[in-house]
N, C-alpha and C positions, 0 to 999 in steps of 0.2 A: 673558396666558394662554400657557403653554408646553407643547409636546408633549414628554412624557417618554418614551413608548414607542409604537411602531406594531407591531401584532401580527396574525398570520394563523394559520390552522390547516390542517393536512393531513388528508386523509381517514383516519379511524380506525374500525375495527370494534369495537363493544362488544356485550355481552349486556345487553339491557334487557327486563325482564319475560319472561325465558326465550327471547328471540328475538335473533338476530344483526342488528345495524343499523349502518349507516355514519353517522358524525357528523363534523362539523368543529368541534365545541365546544371542543376543547383548543387554545387559542391560545398562541403563543409569540412573543417579541420578534423582529422582523426585523433590528434594528440598522440599518435603512435607511428610506427613504420607502416609502409604499404608494401605489398608483394607484387612486383612487376613480373608479368608473364609475357610470352612472345606476342600475344595479340590483345592483351587487356591488363587491367589492374584488378587484382582479386578484390571482390566485394564492391566494386564500382559498377554503376549501371551505365550501359551503353545501349541506347534504344535504336539508333539508326546506324547500323553496321555498314551501310553503303559509304558513308563519309566519316565515320568515327570508329575507333578501335581498329584492330587488325595490325598486321605487321607494318612497322614504321609509323603507326598512328595510335599506339597503345597508351602513351603517356605524354601529356603536355606540360612543359616546364615554363615558368614565368618568373620574371624578376620583380621583387618587391620594390625596386627603384621606380617602377612605373605606376605604382598605386597612387602616389600623390597627384600625378597628372589626371588620372581618371576620377579621383575623389573631387578634385577641383572642377572638372568638367560636368560631373553628375553628382552634386552634393546631396541630393535627396535619397540616394541609395545607401545601404548600411556599410558597405565596403569591408566586410569581414574577409579574412583570408579564404580564398577559394572563389571569390566573387568574379575573378577574371577567368573562371572555368578551369584553372590549372589543377593538376594533380600533385605537382611538386612546386613549391614556391621557394625561390632562392634569394 
């Protein structure tokens, strides 16, 4: 198993259902290692702690093998590493 990309997100304000909300959903490659802590990834934004972050939910891994499927299904998206919200891409 090989790590292809490590990704984090900055706080971003979006409009969702007519309301302004902060999110960390938009991940981008760091080009470096990430620091995993027990409840989060250092320097990654988690806005909704009820469902994200915390023990057993601090880091989402995803396989690059699935990217071609999603690229084919949604070709209008950019599909850079991190597009599937993963913090570690294998």
